[in-house]
N, CA, C and O atoms as CSV, one atom per row, in Angstrom:
chain,resi,resn,atom,element,x,y,z
A,1,MET,N,N,116.078,146.225,216.008
A,1,MET,CA,C,116.055,147.900,215.566
A,1,MET,C,C,116.117,148.540,216.941
A,1,MET,O,O,115.553,148.223,217.989
A,2,THR,N,N,116.897,149.457,216.674
A,2,THR,CA,C,116.901,150.534,218.149
A,2,THR,C,C,115.652,151.533,218.250
A,2,THR,O,O,114.945,151.957,217.336
A,3,GLU,N,N,115.597,151.745,219.403
A,3,GLU,CA,C,114.178,152.933,219.409
A,3,GLU,C,C,114.384,154.018,218.695
A,3,GLU,O,O,113.299,154.475,218.336
A,4,SER,N,N,115.123,154.533,218.388
A,4,SER,CA,C,115.284,155.784,217.362
A,4,SER,C,C,115.216,155.256,215.905
A,4,SER,O,O,115.062,156.031,214.961
A,5,GLY,N,N,115.329,153.992,215.758
A,5,GLY,CA,C,115.316,153.339,214.283
A,5,GLY,C,C,113.743,153.065,214.293
A,5,GLY,O,O,113.172,153.154,213.206
A,6,TRP,N,N,113.070,152.774,215.305
A,6,TRP,CA,C,111.809,152.424,215.162
A,6,TRP,C,C,111.008,153.725,214.886
A,6,TRP,O,O,110.088,153.852,214.078
A,7,GLN,N,N,111.548,154.692,215.734
A,7,GLN,CA,C,110.967,156.254,215.497
A,7,GLN,C,C,111.290,156.527,214.092
A,7,GLN,O,O,110.221,156.754,213.526
A,8,ALA,N,N,111.923,156.582,213.558
A,8,ALA,CA,C,112.556,156.969,212.165
A,8,ALA,C,C,111.588,156.195,211.366
A,8,ALA,O,O,110.969,156.886,210.556
A,9,TRP,N,N,111.327,155.066,211.381
A,9,TRP,CA,C,110.510,153.969,210.641
A,9,TRP,C,C,109.132,154.417,210.457
A,9,TRP,O,O,108.609,154.601,209.358
A,10,GLU,N,N,108.471,154.614,211.794
A,10,GLU,CA,C,107.408,155.324,211.757
A,10,GLU,C,C,107.071,156.565,211.199
A,10,GLU,O,O,106.110,156.832,210.476
A,11,LEU,N,N,107.867,157.217,211.568
A,11,LEU,CA,C,107.901,158.571,210.602
A,11,LEU,C,C,107.634,158.366,209.370
A,11,LEU,O,O,106.659,158.855,208.800
A,12,LEU,N,N,108.467,157.630,208.849
A,12,LEU,CA,C,108.549,157.488,207.189
A,12,LEU,C,C,107.456,156.691,206.753
A,12,LEU,O,O,106.909,156.913,205.673
A,13,ALA,N,N,107.022,155.582,207.684
A,13,ALA,CA,C,105.965,155.010,207.141
A,13,ALA,C,C,104.594,155.680,206.980
A,13,ALA,O,O,103.771,155.301,206.147
A,14,GLY,N,N,104.399,156.706,207.834
A,14,GLY,CA,C,103.133,157.740,207.668
A,14,GLY,C,C,103.571,158.940,207.078
A,14,GLY,O,O,102.967,159.990,207.296
A,15,ALA,N,N,104.608,158.886,206.316
A,15,ALA,CA,C,105.232,160.267,205.825
A,15,ALA,C,C,104.391,160.566,204.475
A,15,ALA,O,O,104.652,161.692,204.051
A,16,ILE,N,N,103.462,159.870,203.694
A,16,ILE,CA,C,103.103,159.774,202.749
A,16,ILE,C,C,102.842,161.772,202.104
A,16,ILE,O,O,103.101,162.215,200.985
A,17,GLY,N,N,102.373,162.393,203.101
A,17,GLY,CA,C,102.192,164.034,203.089
A,17,GLY,C,C,103.279,164.799,202.959
A,17,GLY,O,O,103.253,165.920,202.450
A,18,ALA,N,N,104.537,164.107,203.517
A,18,ALA,CA,C,105.906,164.856,203.651
A,18,ALA,C,C,106.864,164.241,202.631
A,18,ALA,O,O,108.074,164.374,202.815
A,19,ILE,N,N,106.435,163.621,201.640
A,19,ILE,CA,C,107.060,162.940,200.353
A,19,ILE,C,C,107.018,163.866,199.284
A,19,ILE,O,O,105.936,164.060,198.730
A,20,ARG,N,N,108.141,164.530,198.873
A,20,ARG,CA,C,107.984,165.628,197.707
A,20,ARG,C,C,108.375,164.753,196.570
A,20,ARG,O,O,109.342,163.994,196.616
A,21,ILE,N,N,107.397,164.922,195.310
A,21,ILE,CA,C,107.180,164.174,194.444
A,21,ILE,C,C,107.827,165.267,193.163
A,21,ILE,O,O,107.478,166.448,193.142
A,22,GLY,N,N,108.686,164.759,192.251
A,22,GLY,CA,C,108.709,165.682,190.933
A,22,GLY,C,C,107.989,165.494,189.891
A,22,GLY,O,O,107.228,164.534,189.771
A,23,PRO,N,N,108.178,166.504,188.923
A,23,PRO,CA,C,107.265,166.317,187.776
A,23,PRO,C,C,107.232,164.942,186.970
A,23,PRO,O,O,106.285,164.751,186.207
A,24,ARG,N,N,108.135,164.066,187.095
A,24,ARG,CA,C,108.032,162.882,186.833
A,24,ARG,C,C,107.238,161.645,187.537
A,24,ARG,O,O,106.731,160.569,187.223
A,25,GLY,N,N,107.412,162.336,188.507
A,25,GLY,CA,C,106.472,161.354,189.551
A,25,GLY,C,C,107.544,160.401,190.283
A,25,GLY,O,O,107.245,159.325,190.801
A,26,GLY,N,N,108.749,160.917,190.250
A,26,GLY,CA,C,109.916,160.226,191.171
A,26,GLY,C,C,109.988,161.146,192.606
A,26,GLY,O,O,109.799,162.351,192.774
A,27,ILE,N,N,110.315,160.147,193.494
A,27,ILE,CA,C,110.527,161.154,194.742
A,27,ILE,C,C,112.026,161.931,194.824
A,27,ILE,O,O,113.116,161.390,194.639
A,28,ILE,N,N,111.806,163.195,195.117
A,28,ILE,CA,C,112.851,164.244,194.909
A,28,ILE,C,C,113.380,164.585,196.546
A,28,ILE,O,O,114.310,165.333,196.849
A,29,GLY,N,N,112.625,163.919,197.349
A,29,GLY,CA,C,113.029,164.283,198.724
A,29,GLY,C,C,111.843,164.207,199.608
A,29,GLY,O,O,110.752,163.831,199.179
A,30,LEU,N,N,112.090,164.642,201.123
A,30,LEU,CA,C,111.232,164.683,202.033
A,30,LEU,C,C,111.091,166.033,202.670
A,30,LEU,O,O,111.997,166.855,202.800
A,31,ASP,N,N,109.646,166.181,203.110
A,31,ASP,CA,C,109.611,167.523,204.003
A,31,ASP,C,C,110.404,167.605,205.293
A,31,ASP,O,O,109.740,167.921,206.280
A,32,LEU,N,N,111.585,167.400,205.459
A,32,LEU,CA,C,111.925,167.099,206.674
A,32,LEU,C,C,111.646,168.300,208.154
A,32,LEU,O,O,111.547,168.023,209.350
A,33,PRO,N,N,111.598,169.321,207.624
A,33,PRO,CA,C,110.802,170.120,208.908
A,33,PRO,C,C,109.292,169.521,209.195
A,33,PRO,O,O,108.885,169.464,210.356
A,34,ALA,N,N,108.612,169.150,208.275
A,34,ALA,CA,C,107.368,168.449,208.681
A,34,ALA,C,C,107.624,167.361,209.318
A,34,ALA,O,O,106.918,167.281,210.323
A,35,LEU,N,N,108.288,166.529,209.188
A,35,LEU,CA,C,108.839,165.347,210.004
A,35,LEU,C,C,109.194,165.477,211.377
A,35,LEU,O,O,108.819,164.825,212.351
A,36,LEU,N,N,110.165,166.657,211.261
A,36,LEU,CA,C,110.703,166.795,212.757
A,36,LEU,C,C,109.488,167.341,213.486
A,36,LEU,O,O,109.395,167.004,214.666
A,37,ILE,N,N,108.654,168.031,213.048
A,37,ILE,CA,C,107.586,168.691,214.042
A,37,ILE,C,C,106.821,167.593,214.319
A,37,ILE,O,O,106.538,167.469,215.510
A,38,GLN,N,N,106.293,166.546,213.381
A,38,GLN,CA,C,105.514,165.372,214.001
A,38,GLN,C,C,106.516,164.506,214.855
A,38,GLN,O,O,106.024,163.513,215.392
A,39,ALA,N,N,107.688,164.720,215.027
A,39,ALA,CA,C,108.384,164.070,215.645
A,39,ALA,C,C,108.528,164.436,217.265
A,39,ALA,O,O,108.544,163.688,218.243
A,40,GLU,N,N,108.640,166.086,217.143
A,40,GLU,CA,C,108.398,166.663,218.158
A,40,GLU,C,C,106.877,166.297,219.158
A,40,GLU,O,O,106.813,166.136,220.377
A,41,ALA,N,N,105.636,166.242,218.016
A,41,ALA,CA,C,104.739,166.134,219.058
A,41,ALA,C,C,104.139,164.492,219.015
A,41,ALA,O,O,102.982,164.074,219.074
A,42,LEU,N,N,105.258,163.879,218.906
A,42,LEU,CA,C,105.066,162.325,219.217
A,42,LEU,C,C,105.899,162.011,220.671
A,42,LEU,O,O,105.779,161.045,221.425
A,43,GLY,N,N,106.768,163.169,220.769
A,43,GLY,CA,C,107.634,163.004,222.053
A,43,GLY,C,C,109.239,162.151,221.357
A,43,GLY,O,O,110.041,161.697,222.173
A,44,TYR,N,N,109.438,162.069,220.304
A,44,TYR,CA,C,110.583,161.538,219.664
A,44,TYR,C,C,111.626,162.174,219.921
A,44,TYR,O,O,111.556,163.335,220.324
A,45,ASP,N,N,112.911,161.483,219.724
A,45,ASP,CA,C,114.314,162.565,219.934
A,45,ASP,C,C,114.580,163.091,218.417
A,45,ASP,O,O,114.899,162.506,217.382
A,46,GLN,N,N,114.342,164.296,218.700
A,46,GLN,CA,C,114.193,165.166,217.439
A,46,GLN,C,C,115.907,165.181,216.823
A,46,GLN,O,O,116.288,164.766,215.728
A,47,PRO,N,N,116.619,165.712,217.767
A,47,PRO,CA,C,118.146,165.808,217.201
A,47,PRO,C,C,118.564,164.318,216.783
A,47,PRO,O,O,119.266,164.381,215.774
A,48,LEU,N,N,118.413,163.278,217.125
A,48,LEU,CA,C,118.916,161.822,216.652
A,48,LEU,C,C,117.883,162.006,215.210
A,48,LEU,O,O,118.443,161.707,214.155
A,49,LEU,N,N,116.838,162.343,215.141
A,49,LEU,CA,C,115.958,162.245,213.999
A,49,LEU,C,C,116.279,163.132,212.810
A,49,LEU,O,O,115.902,163.008,211.644
A,50,ALA,N,N,117.200,164.222,213.461
A,50,ALA,CA,C,117.441,165.009,212.251
A,50,ALA,C,C,118.700,164.554,211.559
A,50,ALA,O,O,119.025,164.871,210.415
A,51,ARG,N,N,119.215,163.957,212.188
A,51,ARG,CA,C,120.621,163.090,211.489
A,51,ARG,C,C,120.280,161.928,211.087
A,51,ARG,O,O,121.028,161.552,210.184
A,52,LEU,N,N,119.402,161.114,211.380
A,52,LEU,CA,C,118.810,159.756,210.596
A,52,LEU,C,C,117.909,160.188,209.408
A,52,LEU,O,O,117.884,159.446,208.427
A,53,LEU,N,N,117.322,161.088,209.410
A,53,LEU,CA,C,116.191,161.147,208.208
A,53,LEU,C,C,116.893,161.266,207.039
A,53,LEU,O,O,116.667,160.409,206.185
A,54,PRO,N,N,117.956,162.407,206.713
A,54,PRO,CA,C,118.488,162.613,205.944
A,54,PRO,C,C,118.856,161.513,204.978
A,54,PRO,O,O,118.598,161.528,203.774
A,55,PHE,N,N,119.729,160.188,205.885
A,55,PHE,CA,C,119.988,159.088,205.048
A,55,PHE,C,C,118.884,158.320,204.529
A,55,PHE,O,O,119.050,157.690,203.484
A,56,ALA,N,N,117.851,158.299,205.092
A,56,ALA,CA,C,116.559,157.692,204.776
A,56,ALA,C,C,116.176,158.331,203.539
A,56,ALA,O,O,115.796,157.584,202.637
A,57,GLU,N,N,116.212,159.833,203.284
A,57,GLU,CA,C,115.869,160.476,202.394
A,57,GLU,C,C,116.757,159.964,201.184
A,57,GLU,O,O,116.133,159.425,200.269
A,58,ARG,N,N,117.958,160.051,201.078
A,58,ARG,CA,C,118.842,159.746,200.076
A,58,ARG,C,C,118.662,158.270,199.742
A,58,ARG,O,O,118.889,157.820,198.619
A,59,GLY,N,N,118.264,157.577,200.724
A,59,GLY,CA,C,117.657,155.989,200.039
A,59,GLY,C,C,116.725,156.056,199.215
A,59,GLY,O,O,116.738,155.471,198.132
A,60,MET,N,N,115.522,156.999,199.757
A,60,MET,CA,C,114.391,156.880,198.944
A,60,MET,C,C,114.658,157.344,197.866
A,60,MET,O,O,114.209,156.747,196.887
A,61,VAL,N,N,115.570,158.707,197.632
A,61,VAL,CA,C,115.601,158.984,196.297
A,61,VAL,C,C,116.559,158.187,195.417
A,61,VAL,O,O,116.406,157.953,194.218
A,62,ALA,N,N,117.414,157.866,196.074
A,62,ALA,CA,C,117.980,156.818,194.912
A,62,ALA,C,C,117.257,155.694,194.568
A,62,ALA,O,O,117.403,155.295,193.413
A,63,GLY,N,N,116.439,155.031,195.371
A,63,GLY,CA,C,115.622,154.053,194.941
A,63,GLY,C,C,114.638,154.457,193.770
A,63,GLY,O,O,114.475,153.939,192.665
A,64,SER,N,N,114.078,155.465,194.321
A,64,SER,CA,C,113.220,156.209,193.099
A,64,SER,C,C,113.623,156.625,191.824
A,64,SER,O,O,112.936,156.481,190.813
A,65,ALA,N,N,114.620,157.088,191.860
A,65,ALA,CA,C,115.708,157.150,190.489
A,65,ALA,C,C,115.985,155.904,189.891
A,65,ALA,O,O,115.951,155.935,188.661
A,66,LYS,N,N,116.240,154.854,190.388
A,66,LYS,CA,C,116.204,153.641,190.160
A,66,LYS,C,C,115.152,152.941,189.403
A,66,LYS,O,O,115.316,152.389,188.315
A,67,VAL,N,N,114.115,153.008,190.041
A,67,VAL,CA,C,112.683,152.480,189.383
A,67,VAL,C,C,112.402,153.378,187.981
A,67,VAL,O,O,112.108,152.811,186.928
A,68,GLN,N,N,112.532,154.916,188.096
A,68,GLN,CA,C,112.192,155.579,187.070
A,68,GLN,C,C,113.194,155.234,185.840
A,68,GLN,O,O,112.711,155.120,184.714
A,69,THR,N,N,114.536,155.074,186.041
A,69,THR,CA,C,115.322,154.583,184.990
A,69,THR,C,C,114.981,153.152,184.464
A,69,THR,O,O,115.286,152.826,183.317
A,70,GLU,N,N,114.524,152.544,185.078
A,70,GLU,CA,C,114.411,150.985,184.740
A,70,GLU,C,C,112.891,150.968,183.978
A,70,GLU,O,O,112.660,149.948,183.329
A,71,THR,N,N,112.001,151.850,183.999
A,71,THR,CA,C,110.824,151.911,183.697
A,71,THR,C,C,110.766,152.631,182.121
A,71,THR,O,O,109.682,152.815,181.566
């Protein structure tokens, strides 16, 4: 994994407070501005993470929706 990939993974792994949960308990998105503030504080590459994190967000939302429909 690239350095930027590790940075994105670290942000997402510690993002419990930045995950937006819908009324039925599924993930509806991430608080991307909060994650980018964290990235800045950690000295991470904000412009690159601003491009990567939305893709991670889409995957998390899709995975959560799949779990919601299976249960």
